[in-house]
C-alpha positions in Angstrom: 0.0 0.0 -0.1 1.6 3.5 -1.0 0.8 6.7 0.5 0.4 9.4 -1.8 0.5 12.1 0.6 4.1 11.2 1.7 5.4 10.8 -1.7 7.7 13.8 -2.5 6.6 15.8 -5.4 8.7 16.0 -8.5 10.6 19.2 -8.3 10.9 19.3 -12.2 7.1 19.2 -12.7 5.7 22.5 -14.0 3.3 23.0 -11.1 5.9 21.6 -8.4 6.6 25.2 -7.1 2.7 25.9 -6.4 1.7 22.3 -5.4 4.4 21.6 -2.9 4.3 24.7 -1.0 0.8 25.9 -1.0 1.5 29.0 -3.1 -1.2 30.5 -5.5 -0.1 30.6 -9.4 -0.2 34.0 -11.1 -3.2 34.5 -13.7 -2.7 32.1 -16.6 -3.0 35.3 -19.0 0.0 36.3 -17.7 1.4 33.7 -20.0 -0.2 35.8 -23.1 1.5 39.0 -21.9 5.0 37.4 -21.8 4.3 35.8 -25.0 3.5 39.2 -26.6 6.5 40.9 -24.8 8.8 38.3 -26.1 7.6 38.3 -29.6 8.3 42.2 -29.5 11.8 41.7 -28.3 12.6 38.8 -30.6 11.2 40.7 -33.7 14.0 43.2 -33.9 16.5 40.4 -33.6 15.0 38.3 -36.3 14.8 41.3 -38.6 18.5 42.2 -37.9 19.6 38.5 -38.5 17.6 38.5 -41.8 19.2 41.9 -42.8 22.7 40.3 -41.9 21.7 37.2 -43.9 20.7 39.5 -46.9 23.3 42.1 -47.0 26.5 40.3 -45.7 26.5 36.9 -46.5 26.5 37.2 -50.1 29.7 39.4 -49.8 31.5 37.1 -47.6 30.3 34.1 -49.7 28.4 32.4 -46.8 25.3 30.4 -47.0 22.4 32.8 -47.7 19.3 32.0 -45.6 21.0 29.9 -42.8 21.0 32.8 -40.4 17.7 33.9 -40.9 16.1 30.6 -40.6 18.2 30.1 -37.5 17.0 33.3 -36.0 13.2 33.1 -37.0 13.1 29.4 -35.6 14.8 30.5 -32.4 12.3 33.4 -32.1 9.4 31.2 -32.7 10.4 28.6 -30.0 10.9 31.4 -27.5 7.7 32.8 -28.1 5.9 29.4 -27.9 7.8 27.6 -25.0 9.5 30.2 -22.8 6.4 32.3 -21.4 4.3 29.0 -20.3 7.4 27.8 -18.5 8.0 31.0 -16.7 4.2 31.2 -15.8 4.1 27.8 -14.2 7.4 28.8 -12.2 5.7 31.8 -10.2 3.7 31.5 -6.8 2.5 33.7 -4.0 0.8 33.8 -0.7 -0.3 36.6 1.3 -1.2 36.5 5.0 0.1 35.8 8.5 1.5 39.5 8.3 3.7 38.6 5.3 4.0 38.5 1.6 5.6 35.2 0.1 6.8 35.5 -3.5 8.8 32.4 -5.1 9.8 32.1 -8.7 12.3 30.1 -10.7 13.2 26.5 -11.5 16.9 26.3 -12.0 17.7 29.5 -9.9 15.0 29.5 -7.2 14.2 32.7 -5.4 11.9 32.4 -2.6 11.2 36.0 -0.8 9.2 36.7 2.3 8.2 40.1 2.9 7.1 41.1 6.5 4.6 43.7 6.5 6.4 45.8 9.1 9.2 46.4 6.9 7.2 47.6 3.8 7.7 51.4 2.9 5.3 51.6 0.1 3.5 49.5 -2.3 2.7 50.2 -6.1 0.5 48.6 -8.4 1.5 49.0 -12.0 0.2 48.0 -15.5 2.0 48.2 -18.7 0.1 48.4 -22.1 0.1 44.6 -22.7 -0.8 43.8 -19.1 -3.7 46.6 -19.6 -5.1 44.8 -22.5 -5.4 41.4 -20.5 -6.6 43.3 -17.3 -3.8 42.5 -15.2 -1.3 44.3 -13.2 1.8 43.8 -11.0 2.4 44.4 -7.5 5.6 46.2 -6.5 6.6 46.2 -2.6 9.3 48.4 -1.7 11.0 47.4 1.8 13.3 49.1 4.0 17.1 47.9 3.6 19.0 48.0 0.5 19.7 44.4 -0.9 16.2 43.0 -2.3 14.3 46.1 -1.3 11.9 45.6 -4.2 9.7 42.5 -4.7 7.6 42.4 -7.7 4.8 40.0 -8.2 3.6 40.0 -11.9 0.6 38.4 -13.5 -2.0 39.5 -11.1 -5.8 40.4 -12.0 -6.0 44.2 -11.6 -8.8 44.1 -9.0 -6.5 41.6 -6.8 -3.4 43.5 -7.1 -5.4 46.6 -5.8 -6.8 44.4 -3.0 -3.6 42.9 -2.0 -2.3 46.6 -2.0 -5.1 47.8 0.3 -4.5 44.5 2.6 -1.0 45.6 3.0 -1.6 49.2 3.4 -4.2 48.2 6.3 -1.8 46.0 7.9 1.0 48.7 7.9 -1.4 51.3 9.5 -2.2 49.0 12.4 1.2 48.0 13.0 2.4 51.5 13.4 -0.9 52.9 15.1 
């Protein structure tokens, strides 16, 4: 008889971060935001590679088309695969007088911000985030090292509610 509750979770599973530690995931629409921003970042590189391929390769006698195909293929792979992986590697939990934000897979960062250290809180939206109704929460703390913690991929109303929860907690701590 096997005990599934005692079995360790696979650390390489996409949802291992959230499942094993009771963290809530960021909104799945954040994957679309990352996909669009990745496309906007990869497009100039792919166009530059194509121009290099068309203008320089014939002059040096190199194979025409190889650099372009490689650049566009890399851009397509990056746009399709990387954003989904990044979204599945974020998790957060708010409560017990603190905010916990964990991210990463190979290089893992797990940050706990006690509300008593919070200096101020921002809720921001970029144009692509606004299009999907998402925001990011930025918590500024006292100190210098890791004094800014950003939690992206939150529904706009959830980010505002989290900001108000932290703000109320700060007011009661100093009252």
